[in-house]
Each structure stands twice: as C-alpha cells, then as structure tokens.
C-alpha positions in Angstrom: 69.6 -52.5 -0.8 70.1 -52.1 2.9 66.9 -53.9 3.8 67.7 -56.8 1.5 71.3 -57.2 2.6 71.5 -56.2 6.2 68.2 -57.7 7.3 69.1 -60.9 5.5 72.2 -61.2 7.7 70.2 -60.5 10.9 70.1 -63.6 13.2 66.4 -62.9 13.4 66.0 -64.5 10.0 67.2 -67.8 11.2 65.3 -67.4 14.5 62.1 -67.0 12.5 62.8 -70.3 10.8 64.2 -72.2 13.7 61.8 -70.9 16.3 58.6 -71.5 14.5 58.1 -67.9 13.5 60.4 -66.0 15.8 59.1 -64.2 18.9 55.8 -62.9 17.7 53.5 -60.1 18.8 52.3 -60.3 22.3 55.3 -62.3 23.5 58.4 -61.8 25.6 61.9 -63.0 24.9 65.1 -62.8 26.8 68.7 -63.0 25.7 71.1 -64.3 28.3 74.9 -63.8 28.4 77.8 -62.9 30.7 79.0 -59.3 30.9 80.7 -58.1 27.7 79.5 -60.9 25.4 77.1 -58.8 23.4 73.6 -58.6 24.9 73.3 -54.9 24.2 74.5 -55.3 20.7 72.1 -58.1 20.0 69.1 -56.1 21.3 70.1 -53.1 19.3 70.4 -55.4 16.3 66.9 -56.6 17.0 65.7 -53.0 17.2 67.5 -52.0 14.0 65.9 -54.9 12.2 62.5 -53.4 12.9 63.6 -49.8 12.5 65.1 -50.4 9.0 61.7 -51.9 8.0 59.9 -48.7 9.0 58.6 -49.9 12.3 58.7 -47.9 15.5 60.7 -49.1 18.5 60.7 -48.0 22.2 64.0 -48.7 23.9 63.9 -48.6 27.7 67.2 -48.6 29.7 67.4 -49.1 33.5 71.1 -48.9 33.7 72.2 -46.2 31.2 71.3 -42.6 30.2 69.4 -41.7 27.1 72.6 -40.2 25.7 74.5 -43.4 26.4 71.9 -45.6 24.6 71.7 -43.2 21.6 75.5 -43.2 21.3 75.6 -47.0 21.5 73.0 -47.2 18.6 75.2 -44.9 16.6 78.2 -47.1 17.2 76.4 -50.3 16.3 74.9 -48.6 13.2 78.3 -47.3 12.1 79.8 -50.7 12.5 77.0 -52.3 10.4 77.2 -49.6 7.8 81.0 -50.0 7.5 81.1 -53.8 7.5 78.3 -54.1 4.9 79.2 -51.1 2.8 75.8 -49.7 3.4 74.6 -47.4 0.6 73.1 -44.0 1.6 74.0 -44.6 5.2 73.2 -41.0 6.3 69.6 -41.3 5.1 69.1 -44.7 6.7 70.5 -43.4 9.9 68.0 -40.5 9.8 65.1 -42.9 9.3 66.3 -45.0 12.3 66.5 -42.0 14.6 63.1 -40.9 13.5 61.4 -44.2 14.3 63.2 -44.9 17.6 62.3 -43.6 21.1 64.6 -44.0 24.1 63.5 -43.7 27.8 65.7 -44.2 30.8 64.6 -45.0 34.3 66.4 -45.6 37.6 65.8 -49.3 38.4 63.9 -48.5 41.5 61.6 -46.1 39.6 60.7 -48.5 36.8 57.1 -49.7 36.9 55.0 -51.3 34.2 52.4 -48.6 34.7 55.0 -46.0 33.7 55.9 -48.1 30.6 52.2 -48.2 29.7 52.0 -44.5 30.0 55.1 -44.0 27.8 53.6 -46.3 25.1 50.4 -44.3 25.3 52.3 -41.0 24.8 54.3 -42.4 21.9 51.2 -43.8 20.3 49.4 -40.4 20.5 52.4 -38.8 18.8 52.1 -41.3 15.9 55.0 -43.6 17.0 53.2 -46.6 18.4 56.0 -49.2 18.9 55.9 -52.6 17.4 58.8 -53.6 19.6 59.8 -52.7 23.2 63.4 -53.4 24.3 64.1 -53.4 28.0 67.7 -53.4 29.2 69.0 -53.6 32.7 66.1 -55.5 34.4 67.8 -57.4 37.3 66.5 -60.9 37.0 68.3 -61.9 40.2 66.1 -59.5 42.2 62.9 -59.0 40.3 59.7 -60.4 41.6 57.4 -62.5 39.5 54.5 -59.9 39.5 56.3 -57.2 37.4 57.3 -59.8 34.8 53.7 -61.1 34.7 52.5 -57.5 34.2 55.0 -57.0 31.3 53.7 -60.2 29.7 50.1 -58.9 30.0 51.1 -55.5 28.6 52.8 -57.2 25.6 49.6 -59.1 24.9 47.4 -56.1 25.4 49.5 -53.9 23.1 50.3 -56.7 20.6 54.0 -55.8 20.7 57.1 -57.9 21.0 59.1 -57.4 24.2 62.8 -58.3 24.3 64.8 -58.2 27.6 68.4 -59.1 28.6 69.7 -61.0 31.6 73.2 -61.5 33.0 74.5 -65.0 33.4 77.4 -66.1 35.6 80.2 -68.5 34.9 78.9 -70.9 37.6 75.3 -70.6 36.5 74.8 -70.2 32.8 71.1 -69.8 33.2 70.1 -67.2 35.9 67.8 -68.5 38.6 65.6 -65.5 38.1 65.1 -66.3 34.4 64.2 -69.9 35.4 61.7 -68.7 37.9 59.7 -66.8 35.3 60.4 -69.1 32.3 56.7 -69.9 31.9 56.1 -66.2 31.2 58.8 -66.0 28.5 58.2 -67.3 25.0 61.8 -67.4 23.8 65.0 -67.8 25.8 68.3 -67.3 24.0 71.9 -67.4 25.1 75.0 -65.8 23.7 78.3 -67.7 24.3 81.8 -66.8 23.2 83.2 -69.5 20.9 86.6 -68.8 19.5 86.4 -65.9 17.1 82.6 -66.0 17.0 79.6 -65.6 19.3 77.4 -68.6 19.4 73.6 -68.0 19.6 71.6 -70.9 21.1 68.0 -71.4 21.9 66.9 -72.7 25.3 63.1 -72.2 24.9 61.0 -72.0 21.8 57.4 -71.1 22.9 55.6 -74.2 24.0 57.5 -76.6 21.7 58.9 -79.4 23.8 61.9 -80.0 21.5 64.0 -76.9 21.2 65.4 -76.4 17.7 69.0 -77.4 17.3 69.9 -73.8 16.7 73.6 -73.0 16.7 74.1 -69.7 15.0 77.5 -68.2 14.6 77.6 -64.4 14.9 80.2 -61.8 14.1 81.5 -60.7 17.6 81.5 -57.0 16.5 78.3 -56.6 14.5 76.3 -59.5 15.9 75.3 -60.3 12.3 75.3 -63.8 10.9 78.8 -64.9 9.9 79.0 -65.4 6.1 78.9 -69.0 5.1 
C-alpha cells in the first residue's frame, strides 16, 4: 500500500518520465534552491523513495550532525505518514531506519577518499548503497577536482549521487554549479510559487532540449500535489 501510494506521488515518477529515465546509476544530480525552500526535504524524499523500495541509502551531511539528520528524516517521514494516512507506519519506519546510513563530516574534513572508504565499509556489512545523498557541499567554494572525483566514484560504484546547492536571489543558478555543469547529469531547481513549490529542470543529461517540466509540490511534504 505505502509503496504504491507514496511512491506514486513522489516527484521522481514524473522526473523519470520527463528526464528520459530520471538520474540513473553512475550519474550525479543537484537540486538548487534558496535557503528554506526545501532542498533537504526534497533529498530526504529522494532517499525515502529508495528506502521504501528496500534499497540502501548513504546520507552524507557536511553541515549537520548525524542526530540532526536522523531527526529530520523522522520529521519528514511523520509528515508523509500523516498526510497520506500510511498504513503500518511503525513497521515502514523500522525498514527505513534499517536500510539507511548517515555519516557527518566537517566541510574541511570531507574527501572523496573518505566517502569511498565509507561505502566500502557499508558494503562489507551488507548495506551497499544504491543512492548517495550529499548535503552541504559549498558549490561557491568547491574546486572542480573533487566534483570530478565524485562523478568518477558514482560511475565506479554504479550509484546515483544527489547533491544540493544554495542559490541567491540575485543569481538563481550558482556560479559554482555552472562551472561543473558538464559533470552533472541533472540540474533541478525548487522555487516558491504561491502555495506550492515549483520543481523545474535546467539540465537533462545530454539532451539539448530540456523537458518543459513544471511540477507542483506540496510545500510541507514535497510530494506531488494531487491533480
């Protein structure tokens, strides 16, 4: 029940159609938005979509503690369970916790080599991730080489990697994202639009014509608004 209903309302379903199959294994995507619009909720929603299908997820935070990230997952999950009248929510929550791993690093301590080692350890414990979520990477300051290393790691491990980037009112697309756009397969933006959050696509793999994707999301759950 929860897989059919919740996952059907995930924006990833429309992304898979509108973006020629979604992100895809071995690729990196980034969601861009101003502070407070919903980047974290969107990425947690991406993670929950995999977790509720029995996949393993590694969530890496560069700006919050493990406890903070875990609490945020709980909040988003509770909102989803409440708004969708999720049956057997306690069991589903247990499954999500079992399949999810969270690691926190100080921004200056984060290196792709450390991420590679973390994935190795998780894989040896039987929790090889299908998705890696990275929050807090400062695209205004990051050099190209680490992003290229992340891209190479995604291909090597055949995992999807989703990141977030902060935009500013005067520059909707951060210069740092533009500098490494060739390494990113998908670039999405979240924009407040009245009582909804509008999801737009700015890059769709190597397709020259970006799909006219204008998806309305619930501002609290970041699920598709019912039509």
